[in-house]
C-alpha positions, 0 to 999 in steps of 0.5 A, a space after each residue: 656828590 659827582 660821578 667819575 671815571 678813569 684809565 690805567 693804560 698798561 701799555 701807553 700813555 693815557 689818552 687825553 680826549 678819551 678820559 674827556 669822552 669818558 667824563 662827558 656820558 656822566 655829566 649829569 652827576 655832575 653838571 658842575 664842574 669838570 676835571 681830569 688829571 693824566 700822570 703818563 699810564 694813569 689819567 683820572 676824570 670827575 664831574 662835581 654836583 656841587 653840595 660841599 664846600 663850593 668855593 675849594 672842593 673842586 676836583 681832581 684834588 692833589 695832597 699837599 706835596 702833589 703826589 696822591 691824587 683822588 677823585 671822589 663820588 659820594 659823601 663822608 657823613 663823620 668828615 668833621 670828626 675826622 678831620 679834628 681827629 687829623 688837626 690833632 695829629 699836626 696834618 694842615 688842612 686847606 679846604 672844608 671839604 670831605 674829599 680832602 678828609 680822605 686824602 689826609 686819612 690815607 696818608 695818616 690810616 692807609 687804605 685799609 684803615 681809611 676805609 674802615 673808618 668812613 661812615 657815608 657813601 663813596 666811590 672813588 679813585 686815588 694815586 699814590 705815584 711815591 709807591 706807583 699804586 692806585 685804590 679803586 674802593 667802594 663803600 660798606 653796603 653799595 650804595 654809590 655805583 663803581 662799574 669796571 673794565 680789565 683786559 691786557 692792555 687797559 683797565 678802566 672804571 667808571 659811576 655808570 656803564 655809558 662812561 664804558 660802553 666803547 671799551 666793551 663787546 656790548 653784544 656778549 651778555 652775559 648769562 649769569 647776569 642775565 639770570 639774575 635779571 630774570 628771577 631778581 629783576 635786577 643784577 647783582 654785584 659783580 654782574 652785570 649783563 655784559 660779560 666784560 664788565 663787572 661792579 666793584 662789590 660794596 666793601 671791597 677795593 681794588 689795589 693797583 701796583 705797577 707791574 703787578 696784578 690787580 687785587 681785590 681786598 674785602 676791608 669791611 664784614 657786617 659777620 664780623 663787627 657784631 660777632 662779640 658783640 650781645 643781642 637786646 634783650 631789652 626793648 626798651 633800651 633797644 627803643 632808645 638807642 634807635 631814636 639817638 642812632 637815627 636822629 643822628 643819622 639824620 643831623 649828619 645827612 643835614 650837612 650841606 652848602 645847598 638847599 635839602 629836602 625828604 623823600 616823602 611818601 606818606 608811609 613810615 619810614 619816609 616820616 620818620 626820616 622827615 619828621 626828624 629833620 624837621 626837629 633838626 632845623 630851626 625852619 621847614 623843610 622841603 618835603 616831596 611827593 607824588 600822587 595818582 589821579 587813580 586812588 587804588 595806587 595813591 599815598 599822597 593823602 597818607 603825605 599830607 598827613 605828616 607835612 601838616 604834622 611838621 608844617 613841612 613845605 611840601 610840594 606833591 605832584 598828581 602823576 598821570 600815567 600816560 606822562 610815566 608811560 610816555 617817557 617809560 624809553 628814556 627812563 628804563 634806558 638811562 640803567 645800560 642794562 635791563 632793571 626791572 624794577 617797576 618802581 623806577 619809574 614814580 622814582 624818577 617823576 618824585 626826584 624830577 620834582 624834587 631837583 626843582 627845588 632841592 639838590 639834596 634829599 633824604 629818602 627812607 629807603 632800607 629800612 625795611 631790609 633791616 626791620 623786616 618790613 616785607 610781606 614776605 619776612 610774614 612768609 614762614 609765620 604764614 607757612 607754619 599757621 598753613 602747615 598746622 591746618 588739617 590735609 582736607 583744609 590744605 587740598 580745598 584752600 588749595 583748589 579755591 586758590 587756584 579757580 580765583 582768578 587775579 584782578 584790581 582788587 585780589 591780585 595782592 591777596 592771591 600772590 601772597 597767598 600763592 607764595 605761601 602756598 607753593 612754598 609749604 614744602 620746601 627748606 628756609 633757605 628755598 622760602 626766602 629763595 623763591 619770594 626774592 624773586 620776584 621775576 620767573 621762579 627757578 623753575 620757570 626761568 629753567 622753562 623759559 631760557 633755552 638751554 644755552 643761556 641758562 646758568 646756575 644762581 641760587 648756588 651764588 644766594 645760598 652761600 651767602 644765606 648760609 654764611 650768618 652765623 645766626 640759628 634764626 631763618 629770619 636774620 639770614 633772610 635779611 642778611 642776603 637782602 644786605 647783600 642782593 637786593 639793597 646792592 642790587 635794587 633799592 640803592 640803585 634804583 635811588 641812585 640813577 634816577 636822582 642823578 638822571 636828575 643830578 640830585 644827590 640821595 642820603 639814606 640815614 637808616 644804612 649807617 653802619 651802626 644802624 645796620 650793626 644795631 639792627 643785626 643785633 636785636 631778635 626777631 621778636 623786637 622786628 615782627 610781632 605778630 602780623 605786625 611789621 617793624 614793630 620796633 620802629 613803630 614803637 621806637 617814633 609813636 610819640 612823634 608819627 601821628 596815630 594813623 601813620 603808624 597804623 597804615 598799610 604799607 602800599 609801595 610805589 605801585 604803577 598799574 602794568 598790568 592795565 597798560 599792558 592790556 591798554 597802553 602798552 599792548 601792541 609793543 608788547 605784543 611786538 616786543 614778544 613776537 614769535 619771529 623777534 623771539 625765535 631770532 633772537 634764540 634766548 628765550 621759550 616761545 611757548 611760554 611766553 606766549 601762554 604767559 602773555 595770552 593768560 595776562 592779556 585775557 585775565 586768567 592769570 596776571 602775570 604782569 612782574 614777568 612781562 615787564 623783566 620782559 618787555 624791559 630785557 627787550 627794549 634793552 636787546 634792542 638798542 644794543 643789538 639793533 
């Protein structure tokens, strides 16, 4: 795991000091070594976190003849198979690294065919000086980040926005990025919060050839890959194949020359991954979890149940929320742009805990998006059932819900029921889109933003949703979430908090074979009645405790609603003061005042919306001070 930066100067030779300063900005991604390469107009930089081939894996790395140079961030899990294949084709290797496999693979197959063959997480830049071409690529699903800027004079790229800060106007807000953030709580590729900076889309690469414009190409499309493959009809066969695929994925992600472990929340996904790791290890594995002193948020007993079952070296840290509050600014500003998933806070602490003993962890992320683990995936079922009720009972239910107050005990239930009631008369796409909007709904965002900052985003999401050919509504929803939620939220969250601690995170559920398998399953294999992730539970029930299978999903929650009424009350009131809001000219103060007053009085729980505004205001004041 590493960090990469680069400069293509269209007019002059690359400045070595400028390249070095960009590398310094991402030192946490690679504290073990640094390297740079400059050849007139091309400059490549690398920070290394040593994981595989500790002796000879330094970068930038050159081909045998010195004409091809690469900087690479990530891990290729099938590099041993590719290496053996390339040796049979008369390629020789000087190192044991996956980086050299990419170099040799490019020589053998060319860029597009090579990228299709790579199984892993990556962002890399490869310079072919013979052809005077540069290729900059990102992995199939967006595990590793890649930001870039293009102007008339230069092309810059980096693993994190902070390395590009001096290269663009930081006061120029991208309206689409802002609108995505306020609605989704994150900003998906290709957008950022800035007009001048973009994220490279997953499964894409940029080609630069001297004297020609940059070109962006897509090298992998899930839709094309599974288009001619049959849908599973035999549940037992599907369970058998899933067990083989996931075990193989976990095993491959255990390849490391440094200590490794697993995040273990006690939920079914991390429990499966940790258990499979234990089965593939000849010694006890390391597992890590965070406990909370407030019982309603604590899952440490669930994690301990699995740890005891697999006899792992388990480390748990009981977190005091005061510790979290003290580090809020440091954590949310590390993302370099507004990022509203509050679970980034506890995720940071479990990453910090793990880094004390290991350098690599596996996680249970992405199973929810693939196998139907979220409450919203039950939404259409609930809506269908609600529509069957007589109109009188529908109206009565709406009135009861309207007058029921939000509190710690009713909040989770009320949020789910309100989603159903508010979506009864909407289209299938609208239902999914509304449930994606964990921040402000479409109508709320239009009321919140001043007209000159309002930008259409719903059509962008609809385009992705409707591009998936399935007639099954939820399949379209799964595909949309793979495109937006994974890349923009889940993977970004894990990457940043882990890299802040110089820790590499690996996600076995995101192996392309498993993703493709999941999209070949009929919905009834994923959701049976109200039982989410049904096939996961059935496939691995023989290796998991019965209690784990029955646990209700909790999520990585923190008491933001309580903080805003206590520890953070003064700060959020200041950040959302009428004077500051009017000075900014971005938001409608009347709506903000209503949100804040209703929350502080206990009339409504607006913690998600207020957290979004809290994060944005902190970012804004940091950049516009």
